[in-house]
A tleap script that builds the chain and sets N, CA, C and O, in Angstrom:
source leaprc.protein.ff14SB
mol = sequence {
  NMET ILE GLY VAL VAL VAL LYS GLU GLY GLU
  SER ILE GLU SER ALA LEU LYS ARG PHE LYS
  ARG GLU CYS VAL ASN ALA GLY ILE GLN SER
  GLU ILE LYS ARG ARG GLU TYR PHE GLU LYS
  PRO SER GLU ARG ARG LYS ARG LYS HIE ASP
  ALA ALA VAL ARG LYS ARG GLU LYS LYS ARG
  ILE LEU MET LEU ARG LYS ASP LYS CALA
}
set mol.1.N position { -10.343 103.079 184.645 }
set mol.1.CA position { -10.869 103.547 183.377 }
set mol.1.C position { -10.124 102.846 182.250 }
set mol.1.O position { -8.899 102.737 182.279 }
set mol.2.N position { -10.854 102.383 181.283 }
set mol.2.CA position { -10.261 101.671 180.161 }
set mol.2.C position { -9.881 102.672 179.079 }
set mol.2.O position { -10.634 103.592 178.757 }
set mol.3.N position { -8.708 102.466 178.540 }
set mol.3.CA position { -8.248 103.322 177.457 }
set mol.3.C position { -7.418 102.512 176.484 }
set mol.3.O position { -6.819 101.498 176.843 }
set mol.4.N position { -7.393 102.974 175.256 }
set mol.4.CA position { -6.620 102.305 174.220 }
set mol.4.C position { -5.738 103.343 173.546 }
set mol.4.O position { -6.221 104.386 173.104 }
set mol.5.N position { -4.457 103.057 173.471 }
set mol.5.CA position { -3.532 103.932 172.780 }
set mol.5.C position { -3.458 103.466 171.333 }
set mol.5.O position { -3.145 102.308 171.058 }
set mol.6.N position { -3.750 104.376 170.416 }
set mol.6.CA position { -3.716 104.039 168.994 }
set mol.6.C position { -2.264 104.014 168.548 }
set mol.6.O position { -1.540 105.003 168.662 }
set mol.7.N position { -1.857 102.857 168.037 }
set mol.7.CA position { -0.470 102.692 167.593 }
set mol.7.C position { -0.282 103.345 166.230 }
set mol.7.O position { -1.235 103.546 165.478 }
set mol.8.N position { 0.944 103.661 165.940 }
set mol.8.CA position { 1.244 104.314 164.665 }
set mol.8.C position { 0.953 103.344 163.526 }
set mol.8.O position { 1.399 102.197 163.540 }
set mol.9.N position { 0.202 103.822 162.546 }
set mol.9.CA position { -0.154 102.992 161.401 }
set mol.9.C position { -1.362 102.100 161.654 }
set mol.9.O position { -1.775 101.351 160.769 }
set mol.10.N position { -1.932 102.173 162.857 }
set mol.10.CA position { -3.096 101.351 163.178 }
set mol.10.C position { -4.368 102.079 162.768 }
set mol.10.O position { -4.505 103.284 162.980 }
set mol.11.N position { -5.285 101.342 162.186 }
set mol.11.CA position { -6.537 101.974 161.764 }
set mol.11.C position { -7.434 102.209 162.984 }
set mol.11.O position { -7.302 101.551 164.016 }
set mol.12.N position { -8.331 103.151 162.830 }
set mol.12.CA position { -9.281 103.469 163.903 }
set mol.12.C position { -10.182 102.268 164.175 }
set mol.12.O position { -10.554 102.013 165.320 }
set mol.13.N position { -10.532 101.529 163.119 }
set mol.13.CA position { -11.417 100.375 163.275 }
set mol.13.C position { -10.785 99.314 164.182 }
set mol.13.O position { -11.453 98.751 165.049 }
set mol.14.N position { -9.493 99.050 163.973 }
set mol.14.CA position { -8.840 98.027 164.804 }
set mol.14.C position { -8.671 98.521 166.239 }
set mol.14.O position { -8.770 97.729 167.176 }
set mol.15.N position { -8.419 99.808 166.424 }
set mol.15.CA position { -8.318 100.357 167.779 }
set mol.15.C position { -9.675 100.294 168.479 }
set mol.15.O position { -9.750 99.990 169.670 }
set mol.16.N position { -10.737 100.580 167.742 }
set mol.16.CA position { -12.081 100.501 168.312 }
set mol.16.C position { -12.415 99.055 168.680 }
set mol.16.O position { -13.045 98.798 169.706 }
set mol.17.N position { -11.991 98.118 167.837 }
set mol.17.CA position { -12.225 96.702 168.115 }
set mol.17.C position { -11.492 96.278 169.395 }
set mol.17.O position { -12.047 95.541 170.210 }
set mol.18.N position { -10.240 96.744 169.573 }
set mol.18.CA position { -9.492 96.453 170.795 }
set mol.18.C position { -10.174 97.052 172.013 }
set mol.18.O position { -10.235 96.423 173.069 }
set mol.19.N position { -10.693 98.279 171.865 }
set mol.19.CA position { -11.382 98.940 172.970 }
set mol.19.C position { -12.634 98.159 173.373 }
set mol.19.O position { -12.884 97.943 174.558 }
set mol.20.N position { -13.410 97.743 172.383 }
set mol.20.CA position { -14.622 96.972 172.677 }
set mol.20.C position { -14.284 95.655 173.369 }
set mol.20.O position { -14.977 95.243 174.299 }
set mol.21.N position { -13.219 94.994 172.914 }
set mol.21.CA position { -12.795 93.729 173.521 }
set mol.21.C position { -12.396 93.950 174.975 }
set mol.21.O position { -12.734 93.140 175.838 }
set mol.22.N position { -11.688 95.029 175.253 }
set mol.22.CA position { -11.288 95.327 176.629 }
set mol.22.C position { -12.504 95.631 177.496 }
set mol.22.O position { -12.533 95.261 178.670 }
set mol.23.N position { -13.499 96.295 176.935 }
set mol.23.CA position { -14.729 96.576 177.688 }
set mol.23.C position { -15.446 95.286 178.057 }
set mol.23.O position { -15.918 95.134 179.184 }
set mol.24.N position { -15.526 94.366 177.117 }
set mol.24.CA position { -16.181 93.086 177.383 }
set mol.24.C position { -15.404 92.322 178.448 }
set mol.24.O position { -16.000 91.769 179.373 }
set mol.25.N position { -14.085 92.289 178.325 }
set mol.25.CA position { -13.259 91.567 179.295 }
set mol.25.C position { -13.351 92.173 180.687 }
set mol.25.O position { -13.258 91.455 181.682 }
set mol.26.N position { -13.529 93.474 180.765 }
set mol.26.CA position { -13.625 94.136 182.066 }
set mol.26.C position { -15.019 94.004 182.674 }
set mol.26.O position { -15.212 94.326 183.846 }
set mol.27.N position { -15.990 93.535 181.893 }
set mol.27.CA position { -17.336 93.338 182.415 }
set mol.27.C position { -18.171 94.606 182.442 }
set mol.27.O position { -19.154 94.679 183.179 }
set mol.28.N position { -17.804 95.590 181.664 }
set mol.28.CA position { -18.516 96.863 181.689 }
set mol.28.C position { -19.927 96.721 181.128 }
set mol.28.O position { -20.875 97.274 181.686 }
set mol.29.N position { -20.072 95.984 180.029 }
set mol.29.CA position { -21.394 95.840 179.408 }
set mol.29.C position { -22.360 95.127 180.343 }
set mol.29.O position { -23.509 95.548 180.475 }
set mol.30.N position { -21.919 94.057 180.992 }
set mol.30.CA position { -22.805 93.342 181.905 }
set mol.30.C position { -23.161 94.212 183.106 }
set mol.30.O position { -24.278 94.142 183.619 }
set mol.31.N position { -22.214 95.029 183.550 }
set mol.31.CA position { -22.474 95.934 184.678 }
set mol.31.C position { -23.511 96.989 184.294 }
set mol.31.O position { -24.386 97.322 185.094 }
set mol.32.N position { -23.415 97.508 183.087 }
set mol.32.CA position { -24.382 98.507 182.617 }
set mol.32.C position { -25.768 97.890 182.520 }
set mol.32.O position { -26.754 98.496 182.940 }
set mol.33.N position { -25.845 96.683 181.965 }
set mol.33.CA position { -27.139 96.004 181.859 }
set mol.33.C position { -27.731 95.765 183.241 }
set mol.33.O position { -28.931 95.941 183.452 }
set mol.34.N position { -26.881 95.363 184.178 }
set mol.34.CA position { -27.361 95.049 185.521 }
set mol.34.C position { -27.870 96.297 186.232 }
set mol.34.O position { -28.838 96.220 186.988 }
set mol.35.N position { -27.244 97.430 186.008 }
set mol.35.CA position { -27.625 98.658 186.699 }
set mol.35.C position { -28.646 99.501 185.933 }
set mol.35.O position { -29.005 100.593 186.372 }
set mol.36.N position { -29.109 98.997 184.797 }
set mol.36.CA position { -30.037 99.772 183.984 }
set mol.36.C position { -31.339 100.055 184.731 }
set mol.36.O position { -31.893 101.149 184.626 }
set mol.37.N position { -31.827 99.064 185.488 }
set mol.37.CA position { -33.044 99.214 186.271 }
set mol.37.C position { -32.749 98.807 187.701 }
set mol.37.O position { -31.840 98.021 187.965 }
set mol.38.N position { -33.539 99.359 188.626 }
set mol.38.CA position { -33.359 99.004 190.023 }
set mol.38.C position { -33.759 97.555 190.230 }
set mol.38.O position { -34.787 97.104 189.724 }
set mol.39.N position { -32.943 96.833 190.974 }
set mol.39.CA position { -33.222 95.442 191.278 }
set mol.39.C position { -33.452 95.322 192.778 }
set mol.39.O position { -32.594 95.674 193.587 }
set mol.40.N position { -34.620 94.822 193.125 }
set mol.40.CA position { -34.937 94.677 194.540 }
set mol.40.C position { -33.989 93.663 195.175 }
set mol.40.O position { -33.512 92.750 194.501 }
set mol.41.N position { -33.717 93.820 196.464 }
set mol.41.CA position { -32.816 92.870 197.130 }
set mol.41.C position { -33.290 91.424 197.014 }
set mol.41.O position { -32.467 90.517 196.890 }
set mol.42.N position { -34.594 91.194 197.051 }
set mol.42.CA position { -35.100 89.821 196.923 }
set mol.42.C position { -34.821 89.276 195.525 }
set mol.42.O position { -34.509 88.095 195.369 }
set mol.43.N position { -34.934 90.133 194.507 }
set mol.43.CA position { -34.633 89.697 193.139 }
set mol.43.C position { -33.149 89.398 192.995 }
set mol.43.O position { -32.766 88.448 192.311 }
set mol.44.N position { -32.317 90.203 193.636 }
set mol.44.CA position { -30.871 89.991 193.582 }
set mol.44.C position { -30.511 88.652 194.212 }
set mol.44.O position { -29.706 87.898 193.666 }
set mol.45.N position { -31.119 88.355 195.380 }
set mol.45.CA position { -30.856 87.069 196.033 }
set mol.45.C position { -31.307 85.906 195.158 }
set mol.45.O position { -30.611 84.897 195.050 }
set mol.46.N position { -32.480 86.053 194.529 }
set mol.46.CA position { -32.996 84.989 193.665 }
set mol.46.C position { -32.076 84.784 192.469 }
set mol.46.O position { -31.806 83.644 192.091 }
set mol.47.N position { -31.596 85.854 191.873 }
set mol.47.CA position { -30.686 85.753 190.727 }
set mol.47.C position { -29.391 85.046 191.121 }
set mol.47.O position { -28.899 84.180 190.398 }
set mol.48.N position { -28.847 85.426 192.279 }
set mol.48.CA position { -27.613 84.789 192.746 }
set mol.48.C position { -27.845 83.313 193.060 }
set mol.48.O position { -27.001 82.471 192.756 }
set mol.49.N position { -28.990 83.000 193.667 }
set mol.49.CA position { -29.307 81.610 193.989 }
set mol.49.C position { -29.440 80.791 192.710 }
set mol.49.O position { -28.903 79.687 192.621 }
set mol.50.N position { -30.142 81.317 191.733 }
set mol.50.CA position { -30.317 80.610 190.461 }
set mol.50.C position { -28.983 80.390 189.760 }
set mol.50.O position { -28.759 79.332 189.171 }
set mol.51.N position { -28.097 81.380 189.819 }
set mol.51.CA position { -26.778 81.238 189.210 }
set mol.51.C position { -25.983 80.146 189.925 }
set mol.51.O position { -25.277 79.371 189.281 }
set mol.52.N position { -26.093 80.081 191.252 }
set mol.52.CA position { -25.377 79.058 192.012 }
set mol.52.C position { -25.904 77.663 191.671 }
set mol.52.O position { -25.131 76.711 191.567 }
set mol.53.N position { -27.227 77.548 191.499 }
set mol.53.CA position { -27.820 76.260 191.136 }
set mol.53.C position { -27.320 75.827 189.759 }
set mol.53.O position { -26.951 74.668 189.567 }
set mol.54.N position { -27.307 76.762 188.793 }
set mol.54.CA position { -26.816 76.424 187.453 }
set mol.54.C position { -25.355 75.987 187.505 }
set mol.54.O position { -24.967 75.017 186.854 }
set mol.55.N position { -24.547 76.707 188.283 }
set mol.55.CA position { -23.127 76.382 188.387 }
set mol.55.C position { -22.931 75.005 189.022 }
set mol.55.O position { -22.087 74.224 188.580 }
set mol.56.N position { -23.716 74.714 190.060 }
set mol.56.CA position { -23.613 73.432 190.740 }
set mol.56.C position { -24.016 72.286 189.812 }
set mol.56.O position { -23.357 71.247 189.791 }
set mol.57.N position { -25.093 72.469 189.046 }
set mol.57.CA position { -25.542 71.449 188.101 }
set mol.57.C position { -24.506 71.212 187.013 }
set mol.57.O position { -24.236 70.069 186.644 }
set mol.58.N position { -23.931 72.284 186.504 }
set mol.58.CA position { -22.913 72.162 185.464 }
set mol.58.C position { -21.708 71.385 185.988 }
set mol.58.O position { -21.169 70.523 185.294 }
set mol.59.N position { -21.293 71.691 187.204 }
set mol.59.CA position { -20.156 70.995 187.803 }
set mol.59.C position { -20.486 69.523 188.019 }
set mol.59.O position { -19.635 68.660 187.806 }
set mol.60.N position { -21.708 69.232 188.439 }
set mol.60.CA position { -22.125 67.844 188.676 }
set mol.60.C position { -22.111 67.051 187.374 }
set mol.60.O position { -21.656 65.908 187.341 }
set mol.61.N position { -22.610 67.662 186.301 }
set mol.61.CA position { -22.637 66.987 185.001 }
set mol.61.C position { -21.224 66.715 184.515 }
set mol.61.O position { -20.945 65.636 183.991 }
set mol.62.N position { -20.324 67.687 184.684 }
set mol.62.CA position { -18.933 67.487 184.273 }
set mol.62.C position { -18.274 66.366 185.066 }
set mol.62.O position { -17.492 65.590 184.516 }
set mol.63.N position { -18.585 66.280 186.353 }
set mol.63.CA position { -18.009 65.219 187.180 }
set mol.63.C position { -18.543 63.856 186.743 }
set mol.63.O position { -17.791 62.881 186.722 }
set mol.64.N position { -19.823 63.771 186.397 }
set mol.64.CA position { -20.395 62.512 185.929 }
set mol.64.C position { -19.749 62.067 184.636 }
set mol.64.O position { -19.456 60.884 184.456 }
set mol.65.N position { -19.525 63.009 183.734 }
set mol.65.CA position { -18.868 62.687 182.458 }
set mol.65.C position { -17.447 62.190 182.706 }
set mol.65.O position { -16.980 61.258 182.052 }
set mol.66.N position { -16.770 62.822 183.656 }
set mol.66.CA position { -15.383 62.445 183.947 }
set mol.66.C position { -15.340 61.021 184.529 }
set mol.66.O position { -14.430 60.253 184.220 }
set mol.67.N position { -16.331 60.672 185.373 }
set mol.67.CA position { -16.371 59.349 185.971 }
set mol.67.C position { -16.632 58.261 184.937 }
set mol.67.O position { -16.108 57.154 185.058 }
set mol.68.N position { -17.440 58.567 183.917 }
set mol.68.CA position { -17.746 57.579 182.889 }
set mol.68.C position { -16.535 57.313 181.996 }
set mol.68.O position { -16.374 56.203 181.488 }
set mol.69.N position { -15.702 58.298 181.804 }
set mol.69.CA position { -14.559 58.151 180.897 }
set mol.69.C position { -13.417 57.390 181.500 }
set mol.69.O position { -12.392 57.194 180.846 }
savepdb mol mol.pdb
quit
């Protein structure tokens, strides 16, 4: 569970900003979005496959750039 201790003299706005940053870093927002609707197993596999293809292409492009330099 994520929690933020408000420091003495710290404004609520800055504590809320720290809390939101910790939520983003922990991946809570993406997890909530992902679980908002039921995802069929076939859709999950397709999403993972598409992510792997994007990652592989990105890595290939970076390697090509590195070879040219």
